[in-house]
FIBA-91148 format. One record per residue: x, y, z of N, C-alpha, C in turn. Coordinates in steps of 0.001 Angstrom, whole numbers, padded with zeros to 6 digits, always signed. Layout:
# FIBA-91148
XYZXYZXYZ
...
END
This chain:
# FIBA-91148
+016120-016425-036537+015262-015302-036971+014069-014530-036047
+013162-015984-035949+011242-014930-035749+011532-014404-034308
+012723-015458-033381+013442-014931-031691+013460-013468-031835
+014583-013535-032795+015235-012172-032587+013880-010890-033234
+013519-011246-034103+012410-009969-034524+011201-009749-033242
+011163-010839-032229+009944-010935-031470+010816-010133-030315
+012235-009842-030139+012650-009429-029006+012471-007882-029745
+013095-007401-030756+012792-006335-031101+011615-005482-030747
+010353-006573-030969+009483-005901-031134+008893-005569-029708
+009276-006923-028430+009006-006378-027456+009905-005337-026583
+010926-004958-027133+011967-004186-026499+011454-002501-027179
+010959-002290-028239+010544-001310-029077+008977-000729-028099
+008357-001893-028196+007060-001547-027214+006814-001257-026349
+008040-001815-025154+007934-001466-023779+008647+000106-023924
+009251+000633-024699+009604+002021-024628+008627+003173-024784
+007477+002581-025521+006598+003534-026336+005459+002976-026096
+004408+002467-025111+003512+001790-025520+002366+002542-025457
+002428+003722-025073+001481+005062-025302+001361+005429-026773
+002590+005287-027774+003039+006003-028888+001579+005621-029687
+001272+007022-030711+000009+006326-031528+000500+006942-032945
+001228+007239-033475+001492+008115-034743+001501+006997-035693
+001043+007922-036806+000679+006644-038090+001796+007704-039426
+001804+007205-040348+002087+007812-041054+001702+007055-042361
+001480+007442-043743+001065+006492-044829+001398+007534-045886
+001808+006895-047193+002319+007821-048202+003130+006863-049442
+003814+007640-050389+004194+006762-051512+005369+006965-051865
+005950+006315-052365+007629+005821-052848+007326+005954-054468
+008483+006677-054813+008804+006351-056434+010501+006859-056596
+010958+006355-057500+012463+005815-057882+012501+005101-058697
+013455+004296-058873+014433+003477-060169+014524+002276-059055
+014890+001345-060206+015402+000008-059597+016291-000531-060590
+017515-001540-060104+018278-002200-060744+018194-003670-060310
+018782-004673-061007+018993-006038-060726+020542-006253-060619
+021067-006514-059495+022508-007052-059622+022804-008713-060053
+022968-009169-061718+023066-010470-061716+023985-010540-062657
+024084-011344-063491+024637-011976-064716+024682-010799-065676
+023465-010109-066293+023485-009091-067200+023954-008166-067151
+024220-007134-067629+024594-005976-067882+025637-005362-067082
+025597-004262-066739+027144-003723-066015+026664-004099-064761
+027818-004167-063673+027785-004683-062909+027793-003599-061728
+027187-002572-061986+027131-001493-060534+025925-001571-060076
+026219-001417-058367+024982-001944-057712+023855-001233-057287
+024114+000206-057449+023169+000824-057531+023652+001875-059552
+022153+001686-059878+022064+001887-061153+020722+002606-061484
+019763+003218-060617+018342+003475-060887+018269+004366-062425
+018941+004357-063613+018870+005600-064117+018266+004507-065874
+017464+005294-066856+017210+004602-068479+018457+004044-068518
+018234+003249-069360+019207+002247-070233+018313+001657-071422
+019341+001132-071943+019124+000807-073517+019840-001160-073014
+018425-001928-073374+018581-003058-073050+019487-003884-074301
+019061-003164-075381+020220-003805-076521+020361-002619-077857
+021313-002706-077968+021942-001433-079208+020938-001284-080115
+020621-000013-080228+019884+000829-080890+018242+000304-080581
+018176+000035-079643+016682-000486-078840+015831+000304-078491
+014926+000415-077569+013997+001344-077058+014627+001700-075929
+014817+002734-075186+015072+002857-073704+014188+002709-072548
+014898+001971-071950+013970+001026-070891+013896+002303-069627
+012755+002585-068532+012907+003276-067566+012201+002217-066167
+013619+001776-065522+013648+001286-064567+012385+001344-063439
+011600+002074-063502+010717+002359-062456+010237+001650-061208
+009942+002010-060087+009894+001953-058679+008934+002814-058429
+007751+002171-058017+006516+002826-057097+006301+001834-056341
+005107+002544-055556+004702+002236-054070+004158+003259-053272
+003730+002258-052355+003086+002708-051376+003372+002271-049798
+003420+003213-048706+003558+002501-047479+003289+003017-046245
+002982+001877-045457+002813+002457-044039+003143+002069-043069
+003737+003796-042194+004392+003135-041184+004035+003552-039521
+004454+002626-038539+003630+002763-036742+004823+003364-036543
+005084+004656-036223+006373+005091-034946+006092+004231-033593
+006680+003464-033102+006776+003450-031720+007275+003893-030817
+007897+004863-031285+008662+005842-030127+010054+006745-030985
+010652+007790-030118+011017+008490-031081+011963+008327-032086
+012902+006853-032145+013750+006247-032597+013375+004918-033576
+012424+004751-033064+012107+003549-034109+010703+003348-034411
+010366+002062-035514+009102+001889-035638+009231+000970-037464
+007948+000493-037232+007398-000598-038191+007086+000033-039505
+007385-000576-040607+006692+000122-041682+006540-001191-043094
+005098-000722-043781+004678-001772-044681+005117-001595-045764
+005304-002360-046540+006014-001805-048337+005361-002269-049129
+004287-001850-050232+004201-002641-051254+004305-001933-052552
+005192-002462-053267+005920-001363-054382+005969-002422-055844
+006008-002258-057145+006028-002693-058244+007675-002202-058903
+008557-002723-059168+009923-001854-060310+009730-002677-061519
+009922-002200-062356+010263-002669-064058+011879-002515-063757
+012157-003753-064751+014086-003474-064467+014345-004553-065381
+015515-003693-066197+015795-004024-067318+017217-003819-067624
+018063-004658-068297+019963-004777-068764+020043-005438-069987
+021075-004988-070447+021636-005764-071787+023608-005710-071252
+023989-006751-071961+025138-007469-071805+025922-005999-072912
+025372-005740-073923+026214-004656-074856+026671-003704-074259
+025786-003214-072980+026765-001743-071859+027518-002377-071180
+027701-003543-071185+028962-004008-070059+030441-003789-070545
+030893-003188-069387+032998-002874-069659+033469-004291-070003
+032633-005762-069702+033585-006720-069582+033266-007520-071182
+034220-007503-072212+034246-008408-072901+033438-009216-073451
+033373-010283-072363+032681-011393-072862+031559-011378-072638
+031073-010221-071978+029412-010372-071780+028887-009236-072731
+029401-008442-073617+029423-008263-074891+029216-008866-076017
+030179-009924-075926+030621-011300-077213+028838-011860-076828
+029063-012065-075807+027508-012761-074723+026102-012440-075526
+026253-010867-075221+024756-010117-076111+023307-010444-075268
+023424-010796-074222+022168-011402-073684+021351-009683-072964
+020228-009993-073041+019488-008925-072399+018573-009064-071584
+017271-008398-071128+016242-008753-070105+015242-007948-069873
+014245-007569-069742+013519-007366-068750+012596-008115-067598
+012462-007580-066814+011177-007964-065664+010530-007115-064966
+009665-007427-064537+008696-006523-063423+008898-007453-062245
+008931-006446-061381+008812-007346-059987+007919-006359-058625
+007125-007680-058694+005803-006676-056837+006827-007742-055693
+006617-006614-054943+006918-006682-053604+006216-006131-052592
+006113-007124-051172+005108-007165-050270+006407-007251-048942
+006654-006402-048078+007252-006391-047037+007095-005956-045587
+007369-006367-044375+007408-005533-043452+008951-005321-042857
+009178-004057-042553+010691-003646-042291+010274-002587-041007
+011878-002889-040167+011957-002679-038788+012787-000996-039189
+012723-000390-038658+013860+000728-038976+013743+001693-037973
+015340+001923-037539+016051+003124-036627+016384+004104-037567
+016020+005666-036500+016142+006244-036947+017030+007163-035412
+018693+007545-036363+019665+007944-035208+019096+009610-034676
+018275+009778-034921+018158+011410-034503+016848+011310-034086
+016002+012261-032733+014785+012088-032476+014182+012510-033734
+013110+012212-034345+012277+012504-035465+010896+012314-035536
+010091+011866-034418+009409+011021-034508+008353+011961-033803
+008711+013012-033150+008111+013904-032126+007260+014895-033152
+006499+016084-032265+005746+016842-032949+006654+017883-033208
+007160+017889-034308+008131+018953-034324+007861+020109-035707
+007944+021111-035958+007981+021653-037065+009176+021005-038295
+010685+020977-037629+011341+020419-038884+012161+019960-038178
+012605+018508-038582+013619+017260-037795+014337+016671-038563
+015212+016241-038844+016043+015656-039774+016869+014224-039091
+017226+013229-039802+017838+012027-039310+018138+011278-040388
+019251+010350-040653+019663+009239-041431+018830+008177-040647
+018786+007110-041154+018391+005839-040974+018382+004939-041590
+018347+003850-041341+018286+002235-041599+017130+001348-041400
+017095+000621-042139+015957-000476-042357+016206-001803-042677
+015612-003045-042250+015651-004294-042433+014518-005165-042177
+014247-006040-042749+012742-006916-042783+012664-008042-043933
+011988-008370-044022+011466-009626-044813+010491-009679-045220
+009869-009932-046525+009111-009968-047219+008909-011242-048408
+008054-011057-049654+007967-012212-050336+008050-011126-051838
+008208-011858-053041+008662-010666-054233+008036-012009-055115
+007127-011405-056610+006951-012132-057530+007536-011733-058567
+008045-012315-059966+008828-011775-060474+008552-013260-061857
+009086-012613-063464+009137-013585-064344+009693-014460-064098
+009505-015555-064619+010168-017075-064830+010119-017652-066120
+011079-017909-067240+011094-018366-068250+011002-019911-067774
+009660-020551-069231+010456-021657-069897+010281-022157-071314
+011067-022830-071725+012008-023014-072627+011040-024123-073698
+010443-023512-075061+009471-025091-075408+010230-025240-077033
+009640-026401-077663+010159-026031-079388+009273-026380-079959
+009081-026090-081133+008329-025239-081910+008585-025832-083113
+008145-027425-083291+008286-027969-084889+008011-027517-085971
+007119-026533-085603+006267-026382-087389+007856-025584-087636
+008013-024139-086895+008910-023140-087288+010318-024005-087358
+010963-024972-086460+012244-025462-086331+012719-024288-085102
+011946-024032-084182+013259-023027-083389+012500-023115-082158
+013547-022970-080460+013375-022782-079424+012218-021222-079243
+010988-021670-078416+010446-020524-078270+010025-020526-076289
+009719-019286-076105+009931-019331-074562+008290-018495-074198
+007950-019110-072908+007003-018208-072307+007110-018030-071038
+006630-017582-070145+007158-016892-068879+005695-017046-068272
+006331-016947-066550+005163-017506-065674+005781-016530-064360
+004602-016184-063653+005094-015579-062016+005967-016482-061206
+006478-016377-060906+007495-017218-059038+007257-016279-058223
+006809-016766-056874+007052-016160-055982+007861-016479-055090
+008464-015804-054255+009649-016122-054000+010226-015239-052224
+010714-015675-051060+010882-014724-049820+011935-013965-050544
+012509-012537-050169+013057-011653-050311+013484-011025-048860
+014840-010537-049030+014905-009785-047536+015787-008557-047866
+015050-007466-047140+015413-006043-047853+016643-005352-046409
+017400-004660-046958+018370-004235-045809+018593-002656-046776
+018481-001625-046093+019180-000371-046665+019217+000658-045715
+019677+002356-046159+019763+003264-045258+019066+004528-046125
+018759+005509-045258+018090+006618-045719+018399+008197-045203
+018213+008747-045497+017972+010017-044439+016924+010896-044744
+016063+011293-043545+014172+011955-043923+014707+013326-043143
+013484+014244-043618+013093+015320-043341+012067+015557-042906
+011628+016155-041642+010380+016232-041133+010107+017421-041295
+009268+018286-042333+008738+019516-042345+007386+019690-042170
+006951+020942-042144+005767+021432-041728+004677+020514-040664
+005384+019843-039746+004930+019388-038463+004440+017693-039323
+003745+017960-040160+002809+016332-040653+003585+015317-041652
+004300+016365-041934+004935+015788-043382+006611+015389-043624
+006955+014112-044114+008481+013868-043810+008445+013562-045885
+010131+014099-046185+010573+013588-047154+011398+012676-046828
+011604+011425-047312+012719+010567-047509+013275+010088-048697
+014959+010170-048696+015788+009878-049368+016456+008494-049190
+015952+007197-050014+016553+005916-049706+016945+004938-050886
+017552+004168-049929+018526+002787-051015+018330+001815-050120
+017308+000886-050788+017459-000819-050171+018068-001891-051331
+018519-002704-050604+019173-003839-051816+018007-005038-050673
+018039-005454-051971+017202-007002-051790+017994-008340-051976
+017722-009562-050661+018325-010309-051590+017359-011778-051905
+017072-011724-052514+016285-013072-053166+016400-014039-052691
+017857-014826-052670+018089-016267-052841+018008-017264-054077
+017911-016591-055122+017168-016878-056256+018169-016320-057621
+017360-017503-058496+018749-016593-060045+018271-016479-060724
+017307-015996-061204+016067-015879-062182+015745-014771-062906
+016080-013571-062110+015612-012261-062931+016031-012175-063651
+017277-012040-064660+018051-011599-065398+017572-012928-066816
+017072-014185-065910+016721-015204-067283+017748-016147-067699
+018988-016152-066893+020474-016967-066999+019672-018183-066629
+018535-018324-065635+018305-019711-065811+016864-020178-066078
+016519-020786-065922+014823-021306-067005+014380-023041-066947
+013115-023082-067101+012837-024971-067446+012886-025183-068295
+013473-026296-069313+012848-026814-070767+011765-027790-070312
+010819-027806-071304+009808-028745-071800+010703-030071-072262
+009541-031293-071971+010045-032755-072317+010398-032044-074069
+009510-032054-074514+009451-031339-075943+010747-030717-076326
+010970-030093-075487+012344-028938-076198+013814-030078-075931
+013521-030738-074695+014857-031817-074287+014910-033243-075266
+013972-033684-075550+013911-034914-076415+014279-034206-077714
+013880-032762-077987+014258-032120-079656+016456-031939-079360
+016652-031684-078399+017882-031718-078259+018585-032929-078169
+018413-033942-077323+018598-035496-077981+018998-035988-079387
+018066-035115-080127+018302-035449-081518+018743-034964-082497
+018937-033471-082122+019434-032498-082760+020417-031905-081966
+021842-031558-082312+023362-030861-081613+022628-029696-081505
+022301-029296-082741+022360-027792-083133+021434-027123-082252
+020130-027901-082028+019206-027382-080780+020176-027668-079462
+020598-029173-078943+020767-029232-077808+022114-027779-077606
+022881-027683-078422+023962-026753-078447+022873-025228-077828
+021814-024872-078567+021340-023865-078076+020257-023994-076485
+019966-025265-076119+019736-025415-075059+020560-025073-074209
+021921-025262-074275+023109-025030-073058+023357-023428-073285
+023111-022941-074354+022832-021277-074607+022245-021012-073379
+021469-021268-073466+019908-020994-072393+020346-020316-070870
+021311-021142-070514+021457-021309-068715+023682-020386-069000
+023211-019477-068415+024736-018990-068500+024482-017867-067280
+026151-017551-066614+026428-016571-065926+027176-017504-064751
+027175-016941-064059+027338-017631-062429+026614-018300-061417
+026275-019395-062032+025585-020533-061202+025834-020469-059111
+026688-020168-059005+026921-020059-057634+026465-018386-056899
+025999-016992-057767+025304-016091-057137+024233-016321-057094
+023526-015562-056554+022129-015274-056533+021729-013601-056885
+020507-013473-056956+020265-012034-057642+020114-011585-056768
+020611-010029-056768+019620-008844-055691+019192-007861-056706
+017832-007825-055832+017527-006388-056900+017407-004438-055933
+017835-003607-056212+017799-002258-055356+016990-001629-055711
+015780-000715-055059+015617+000127-055104+015449+001488-054648
+016313+002323-055025+015950+003937-055120+015401+005070-055326
+015297+005965-054508+014176+006778-054142+014060+007472-053236
+012594+007799-053782+011991+008885-052651+011045+008490-051750
+010628+009149-050597+009117+008740-049884+008901+010081-049661
+007209+010142-049465+006528+011490-049136+005403+010597-048378
+005233+011238-047171+004378+010518-045948+003761+011604-045457
+002345+010948-044971+001696+012003-044240+001445+011314-043168
+001833+012770-041762+001416+012084-040575+000397+012227-039845
-000795+011278-039083-002365+011401-038786-001670+010452-037442
-003369+011061-036379-003937+010490-035575-003006+011226-034562
-003553+010575-032929-003082+011063-031833-001530+011513-031641
-000797+012602-031748+000702+012753-031136+001243+011658-030420
+002461+011713-030629+002755+010125-029627+003376+010749-027985
+003081+009889-027032+003201+010387-026236+004301+009149-025942
+005625+009353-025784+006514+008940-025238+007168+008761-023761
+006274+007462-022884+006631+007322-021735+007245+006428-021190
+007423+006762-019817+008726+005630-019679+007879+004762-018391
END
């Protein structure tokens, strides 16, 4: 993988060695998890309730970005985003999920480096231009992970959370419009493959205290088993859908042979 990325970098750099066009901007939209809880929609950046009669969860995704265009069609981009996600089984179209009635909310921080390819020339100094584009890359994300314990005084299972950091592999597509020379507005959807299965809390850690309580109490043992659910062979994805607004600055790009 590293050799492939190095090859792309060398190829692009050789085509636009004098290019020095920079962009900086913001991203805003919504996010959703493709996991074991809630609806099976791949793209669902809209407000939702995670429990019947509960508060509406706003699945926001916001962040900043820096883009370096190395020739009229290609560039690299640094993404930093925060997403709040959530879903509930009671909204699912599958009966077994409604009977299970699980729900979750989580917070995801992401930093990623992406390679972008514009299908049309949009990086030269023009008053108006537009193009579809695709992107892919790699990075890291941080999200909450649960650990369950047994509270002997209350006689019940309790949980705490801590942040877990893992690699993420984003890819997606969008459409850009350049206007007024320096401004670009984009609409995009990006899928993030995590190779993890904890974003909707269907897997978690259990303390020795809880395991010991389960060994001596069959009711607690059943509750422990209920804390792990869903398809263990499927990994979680999360999706960010929204708009970016960037401002170009620096010396206009000079694409020379």
